[in-house]
C-alpha positions as CSV (number, residue, x, y, z in Angstrom):
1,X,-79.4,41.0,91.4
2,X,-78.3,37.5,92.1
3,X,-82.0,36.5,92.3
4,X,-82.5,37.9,88.8
5,X,-79.7,35.8,87.5
6,X,-81.1,32.7,89.2
7,X,-84.5,33.2,87.6
8,X,-83.0,33.6,84.2
9,X,-81.0,30.4,84.6
10,X,-84.1,28.5,85.6
11,X,-85.9,29.7,82.6
12,X,-83.1,28.6,80.4
13,X,-82.9,25.1,82.0
14,X,-86.7,24.7,81.5
15,X,-86.3,25.6,77.8
16,X,-83.5,23.1,77.4
17,X,-85.5,20.3,79.1
18,X,-88.4,21.0,76.8
19,X,-86.1,20.8,73.8
20,X,-84.6,17.5,75.0
21,X,-88.0,16.0,75.3
22,X,-88.7,16.9,71.7
23,X,-85.2,15.8,70.2
24,X,-84.8,12.5,72.0
25,X,-88.0,10.9,73.3
26,X,-86.3,7.6,74.0
27,X,-84.4,9.0,77.0
28,X,-86.2,8.4,80.3
29,X,-87.7,11.3,82.2
30,X,-85.6,10.5,85.3
31,X,-82.3,11.0,83.4
32,X,-83.5,14.0,81.5
33,X,-84.8,16.1,84.4
34,X,-82.4,17.8,86.7
35,X,-83.2,19.4,90.0
36,X,-83.3,23.1,89.9
37,X,-80.6,23.5,92.4
38,X,-78.3,21.1,90.6
39,X,-78.9,22.8,87.3
40,X,-78.2,26.1,88.9
41,X,-75.1,24.7,90.5
42,X,-73.8,23.4,87.2
43,X,-74.5,26.7,85.5
44,X,-73.3,28.9,88.3
45,X,-70.8,27.5,90.7
46,X,-71.4,30.4,93.1
47,X,-75.0,29.3,94.0
48,X,-74.1,25.7,94.9
49,X,-70.3,25.9,95.5
50,X,-69.4,22.9,93.2
51,X,-67.9,24.6,90.2
52,X,-66.6,28.0,89.3
53,X,-66.5,27.4,85.5
54,X,-68.9,29.4,83.4
55,X,-71.5,27.4,81.5
56,X,-70.9,26.8,77.8
57,X,-73.2,28.7,75.6
58,X,-75.4,26.5,73.5
59,X,-76.3,27.2,69.9
60,X,-79.7,26.2,68.6
61,X,-79.7,23.0,66.5
62,X,-79.0,23.5,62.8
63,X,-77.0,26.7,63.3
64,X,-73.2,27.3,63.6
65,X,-71.3,30.1,65.1
66,X,-70.0,32.2,62.3
67,X,-66.8,33.4,63.9
68,X,-65.7,30.0,64.9
69,X,-66.5,28.4,61.5
70,X,-64.6,31.1,59.7
71,X,-61.5,30.6,62.0
72,X,-61.7,26.8,61.5
73,X,-62.1,27.1,57.7
74,X,-59.1,29.5,57.6
75,X,-57.0,27.1,59.6
76,X,-58.0,24.1,57.6
77,X,-57.2,26.0,54.4
78,X,-53.8,27.0,55.7
79,X,-53.1,23.5,56.8
80,X,-54.0,22.1,53.3
81,X,-51.9,24.7,51.6
82,X,-49.0,23.9,53.9
83,X,-49.4,20.3,53.2
84,X,-49.7,20.8,49.5
85,X,-46.6,23.0,49.6
86,X,-44.7,20.3,51.4
87,X,-45.9,17.6,49.1
88,X,-45.3,19.6,45.8
89,X,-41.5,19.3,45.8
90,X,-41.7,15.6,46.3
91,X,-44.0,15.2,43.3
92,X,-41.2,15.5,40.8
93,X,-38.9,12.9,42.4
94,X,-41.9,10.6,42.9
95,X,-42.8,10.8,39.2
96,X,-39.1,10.3,38.2
97,X,-39.0,7.3,40.5
98,X,-42.2,6.0,38.9
99,X,-40.7,6.6,35.5
100,X,-37.5,4.9,36.6
101,X,-39.4,1.9,37.7
102,X,-41.2,1.7,34.3
103,X,-39.6,-0.9,32.0
104,X,-40.7,0.8,28.8
105,X,-39.3,4.1,30.0
106,X,-36.0,2.5,30.8
107,X,-35.9,0.7,27.4
108,X,-36.6,4.0,25.6
109,X,-33.9,5.8,27.6
110,X,-31.4,3.0,26.7
111,X,-32.3,3.1,23.0
112,X,-32.0,6.9,22.9
113,X,-28.5,6.6,24.6
114,X,-27.4,3.9,22.2
115,X,-28.6,5.9,19.1
116,X,-26.7,8.9,20.4
117,X,-23.5,6.9,20.8
118,X,-23.9,5.4,17.3
119,X,-24.4,8.8,15.8
120,X,-21.3,10.1,17.6
121,X,-19.3,7.1,16.4
122,X,-20.4,7.6,12.8
123,X,-19.5,11.2,13.0
124,X,-16.1,10.3,14.4
125,X,-15.5,7.7,11.6
126,X,-16.6,10.2,8.9
127,X,-14.2,12.8,10.3
128,X,-11.4,10.2,10.4
129,X,-12.1,9.1,6.8
130,X,-12.1,12.6,5.6
131,X,-8.8,13.3,7.4
132,X,-7.3,10.1,6.0
133,X,-8.4,11.0,2.4
134,X,-6.9,14.5,2.7
135,X,-3.7,13.0,4.0
136,X,-3.5,10.4,1.2
137,X,-4.2,13.1,-1.4
138,X,-1.5,15.3,0.1
139,X,1.0,12.4,0.2
140,X,0.1,11.5,-3.4
141,X,0.6,15.1,-4.5
142,X,3.9,15.3,-2.7
143,X,5.0,12.0,-4.4
144,X,4.0,13.3,-7.8
145,X,5.9,16.5,-7.3
146,X,9.1,14.6,-6.6
147,X,10.1,12.4,-9.5
148,X,11.2,8.9,-8.5
149,X,14.9,8.1,-8.7
150,X,15.9,6.4,-11.9
151,X,15.9,2.7,-11.7
152,X,19.4,1.1,-11.9
153,X,19.6,-2.0,-14.1
154,X,22.2,-4.6,-14.0
155,X,25.0,-4.8,-16.6
156,X,26.0,-8.3,-15.6
157,X,25.6,-11.0,-18.2
158,X,27.1,-14.4,-18.9
159,X,26.7,-17.4,-21.1
160,X,25.0,-19.7,-18.6
161,X,22.4,-19.7,-15.9
162,X,20.1,-16.8,-14.9
163,X,22.3,-14.2,-16.6
164,X,22.7,-16.3,-19.7
165,X,21.6,-15.6,-23.3
166,X,18.0,-16.6,-22.7
167,X,17.6,-13.8,-20.1
168,X,19.7,-11.0,-21.6
169,X,16.6,-9.1,-22.8
170,X,15.1,-9.2,-19.3
171,X,18.2,-8.1,-17.4
172,X,18.3,-4.6,-18.9
173,X,15.7,-2.8,-21.0
174,X,18.6,-1.4,-23.2
175,X,19.2,-5.0,-24.2
176,X,15.6,-5.6,-25.5
177,X,16.9,-6.4,-29.0
178,X,18.5,-9.5,-27.6
179,X,15.0,-11.0,-27.3
180,X,12.9,-9.1,-29.8
181,X,15.3,-8.3,-32.7
182,X,14.7,-10.0,-36.1
183,X,18.3,-9.6,-37.3
184,X,20.1,-11.3,-34.5
185,X,23.4,-13.1,-34.7
186,X,24.9,-15.7,-34.9
187,X,23.0,-17.8,-37.5
188,X,23.4,-21.0,-39.2
189,X,24.5,-19.9,-42.7
190,X,22.4,-21.9,-45.2
191,X,21.1,-21.6,-48.7
192,X,23.4,-18.7,-49.6
193,X,22.8,-16.9,-52.9
194,X,25.9,-17.4,-55.0
195,X,26.9,-14.1,-56.7
196,X,30.0,-12.3,-57.9
197,X,30.8,-10.5,-54.7
198,X,33.4,-7.8,-54.8
199,X,36.7,-8.6,-53.1
200,X,37.3,-7.3,-49.6
201,X,40.3,-5.0,-49.6
202,X,42.5,-5.3,-46.5
203,X,44.8,-2.6,-45.5
204,X,46.4,-4.1,-42.4
205,X,49.9,-3.6,-41.2
206,X,52.0,-4.2,-38.0
207,X,50.6,-2.2,-35.2
208,X,50.8,-1.7,-31.5
209,X,48.4,-3.8,-29.5
210,X,47.3,-4.8,-25.9
211,X,45.7,-7.9,-24.5
212,X,42.9,-7.9,-21.9
213,X,41.3,-10.8,-20.1
214,X,37.8,-9.3,-20.0
215,X,36.2,-12.1,-17.9
216,X,34.2,-13.1,-21.0
217,X,36.9,-13.6,-23.5
218,X,40.5,-12.6,-24.5
219,X,40.3,-9.3,-26.3
220,X,43.0,-7.6,-28.4
221,X,43.0,-3.8,-29.0
222,X,44.9,-2.8,-32.2
223,X,46.5,0.5,-33.0
224,X,44.9,2.8,-35.5
225,X,45.4,2.7,-39.2
226,X,44.1,-0.8,-40.1
227,X,41.2,-0.8,-42.6
228,X,39.1,-3.0,-44.8
229,X,36.9,-1.7,-47.7
230,X,33.7,-3.3,-49.0
231,X,30.6,-1.9,-50.6
232,X,32.2,1.5,-51.2
233,X,32.8,1.9,-47.4
234,X,36.0,1.8,-45.4
235,X,35.9,0.3,-41.9
236,X,38.8,0.6,-39.4
237,X,39.8,-2.3,-37.2
238,X,39.2,-1.6,-33.5
239,X,39.7,-4.9,-31.8
240,X,39.4,-8.7,-32.2
241,X,38.4,-11.4,-29.7
242,X,37.7,-15.2,-29.5
243,X,34.8,-17.5,-28.9
244,X,34.7,-21.2,-28.2
245,X,33.0,-23.0,-29.9
246,X,32.4,-21.0,-33.1
247,X,29.1,-19.0,-32.9
248,X,28.5,-19.2,-36.7
249,X,27.6,-22.5,-38.4
250,X,27.9,-23.3,-42.0
251,X,25.1,-25.5,-43.2
252,X,24.8,-26.8,-39.7
253,X,28.5,-27.4,-39.2
254,X,30.2,-25.8,-36.2
255,X,33.9,-25.1,-35.6
256,X,36.1,-25.4,-32.6
257,X,36.7,-21.6,-32.3
258,X,36.2,-18.4,-34.1
259,X,37.9,-15.0,-34.2
260,X,35.7,-11.9,-34.6
261,X,37.4,-8.7,-35.9
262,X,35.3,-5.6,-35.1
263,X,35.5,-2.7,-37.6
264,X,33.8,0.7,-37.6
265,X,33.4,3.4,-40.2
266,X,33.3,7.2,-39.7
267,X,29.5,7.0,-39.1
268,X,29.7,4.4,-36.4
269,X,28.5,1.5,-38.6
270,X,30.0,-1.8,-37.7
271,X,31.4,-4.5,-40.0
272,X,32.3,-7.8,-38.4
273,X,34.8,-10.1,-40.0
274,X,34.6,-13.8,-38.8
275,X,37.5,-16.2,-39.1
276,X,36.6,-19.8,-38.4
277,X,39.3,-21.8,-36.6
278,X,40.1,-25.5,-37.2
279,X,42.8,-27.7,-35.8
280,X,46.1,-27.6,-37.9
281,X,49.4,-25.9,-37.8
282,X,50.2,-23.1,-35.3
283,X,48.9,-19.7,-36.0
284,X,51.7,-17.0,-35.3
285,X,49.4,-14.1,-34.5
286,X,47.3,-16.1,-32.1
287,X,50.5,-17.4,-30.4
288,X,51.7,-13.8,-30.0
289,X,48.4,-13.0,-28.2
290,X,48.7,-16.0,-25.9
291,X,52.3,-15.0,-25.1
292,X,51.1,-11.6,-23.8
293,X,48.0,-12.7,-21.8
294,X,47.8,-10.9,-18.4
295,X,48.1,-13.0,-15.3
296,X,44.7,-11.8,-13.8
297,X,41.3,-11.2,-15.3
298,X,40.3,-7.6,-16.0
299,X,43.9,-6.7,-16.4
300,X,45.6,-5.5,-19.6
301,X,49.1,-6.3,-21.0
302,X,50.6,-3.8,-23.4
303,X,53.8,-5.3,-24.9
304,X,56.4,-3.2,-26.7
305,X,56.2,-5.4,-29.9
306,X,53.8,-5.1,-32.8
307,X,51.2,-7.4,-34.2
308,X,50.3,-7.7,-37.9
309,X,46.5,-8.5,-38.4
310,X,47.3,-9.8,-41.9
311,X,48.8,-12.9,-40.3
312,X,45.3,-13.9,-39.2
313,X,43.7,-14.0,-42.7
314,X,43.2,-17.2,-44.8
315,X,44.8,-17.5,-48.2
316,X,41.5,-17.5,-50.0
317,X,39.2,-14.5,-49.6
318,X,35.7,-15.8,-50.6
319,X,33.1,-15.0,-48.0
320,X,29.4,-15.0,-46.9
321,X,27.7,-11.7,-46.2
322,X,24.4,-10.8,-44.5
323,X,23.0,-8.3,-42.0
324,X,23.0,-9.3,-38.4
325,X,23.8,-8.0,-34.9
326,X,26.5,-8.0,-32.2
327,X,26.5,-11.4,-30.4
328,X,26.8,-9.9,-26.9
329,X,24.5,-7.4,-25.1
330,X,23.1,-5.0,-26.1
331,X,22.8,-7.1,-29.3
332,X,22.6,-4.0,-31.5
333,X,21.6,-4.7,-35.1
334,X,22.4,-3.3,-38.5
335,X,25.8,-5.0,-38.4
336,X,27.4,-6.0,-41.7
337,X,28.7,-9.6,-41.3
338,X,31.6,-10.9,-43.5
339,X,32.3,-14.6,-42.8
340,X,35.3,-16.0,-44.6
341,X,34.5,-19.3,-46.2
342,X,38.0,-20.8,-45.7
343,X,38.8,-21.7,-42.1
344,X,42.0,-20.6,-40.4
345,X,44.2,-23.2,-38.8
346,X,45.5,-23.2,-35.2
347,X,47.4,-25.9,-33.3
348,X,45.6,-28.2,-30.8
349,X,47.8,-26.6,-28.1
350,X,46.7,-23.1,-29.0
351,X,43.0,-24.3,-28.9
352,X,43.6,-26.0,-25.5
353,X,45.2,-22.9,-24.1
354,X,42.0,-20.9,-24.6
355,X,39.7,-23.7,-23.5
356,X,41.3,-23.7,-20.1
357,X,40.3,-20.1,-19.7
358,X,36.9,-20.1,-21.4
359,X,35.5,-23.6,-22.2
360,X,32.2,-22.1,-23.4
361,X,31.6,-18.5,-24.4
362,X,29.3,-18.6,-27.4
363,X,25.8,-17.4,-27.9
364,X,23.4,-19.9,-29.4
365,X,22.3,-19.7,-33.0
366,X,19.4,-17.2,-33.6
367,X,16.6,-17.5,-36.1
368,X,17.4,-16.5,-39.7
369,X,14.0,-14.6,-40.0
370,X,14.1,-14.7,-43.8
371,X,17.2,-12.6,-44.2
372,X,19.1,-12.6,-47.4
373,X,22.5,-14.4,-47.4
374,X,25.0,-13.9,-50.2
375,X,28.1,-15.9,-50.9
376,X,31.1,-15.6,-53.3
377,X,31.2,-18.0,-56.3
C-alpha cells in the first residue's frame, strides 16, 4: 500500500516539473528538478522522516477553489457592511462639521436667526402698540364719562397792576363786558344834546344806615323807602359810595371826588345818580359818614342815628343822561346814568380824609361808542 502511495506521489511530482518547465523557462534546470527522494520526503514525511505535515493541494492555474472563494467573498462582504455600518452614524456629524466650516452656510444661518429676531421684535412692538392704543381709548372713554370739575375763577380785582381795569375782562369770564362792552362807563361827557328833560323827582327822607370799608371804597347802605322817579319809572335807593378822583368828566374836566347813588326798580334795572364833588364848605351828610367809619377794613358800623340823603343833593337839578354800565366788575350794562350838572361842595379836610384811605379808586374813561347824551337846558 505504501508503495502505491509512493508511485502516485512520483507521478504527481513529474507532472509538476513538466508544468514548471512550461510556465517559467527562465528558471535553471538545477533549481527546478528535485530528487525523487526529497520530493517524496516533502510530500510525505513518513518516507524520509523530515516532516509530518501533509502536502498542500495545488489547484491548476486559472482556476480557484469554489468553497474558499465563497467563504472569502462572504467575509469581505460582512467586513464591508460592518465598516459601512460603523461609518454611517459618523456621516451626519461629518456633514454638519463640513457645513459648520462653510462661511456661506454660517452667514445664511446668522441672517435667518437675525430675521427671526426682527420678526419677533416687530410682533412684540405691534402687540405693545395695540395694548397702548386700547389703554388710551379706555382712559379717554373714562375721562369723557366723568365731567371735569368746574373751573374756579378769581373774584379779585383792583384799580392797579395785574388785577387792574385793563385786565378785568381776563380775570373772570363773567366780567367779559368790562373789555368787550360798547356801553361802558365812565365816559367823558361831551357834545350833549340840549333838550327839555323832565325833572327828577326825589323822595328821600331820614333813614337808618350803616357804613362799610369794603377795601375798595367807603360804602353806605341806606334803609328802605328812598326813591327817585324819572322816565315814568321809580327807582329805590340801595347804597351810595365814593371815588377819587371823579370817574366822569365833563368836556374833559375832572373833579376831585364823586358820589355814586345806586338805585334799582322792581325789575332790577339800575339808575345811577352821580354827584360831582368840589372843594368848598363842609358837607353834613359826608361828615356823618366819616364819623361812623369802622376801624378796620371789611367791617361795618351801624349807628343808632339816621341819615337824610336829601342833604347830599345840589340846589339845582339839571343833569346829563345816557346809557352806560357799572364802573366795577362785572361791568353790567343797560344802566341809566343821571349826572347832576352842578357840583356838590365838600371841605378840603373831608376830601383829605378819604384820600388817606383811598388815594386812587377810579376806573379810566371808556369810549363813548357813538352813544346819545342828553342834557337839561
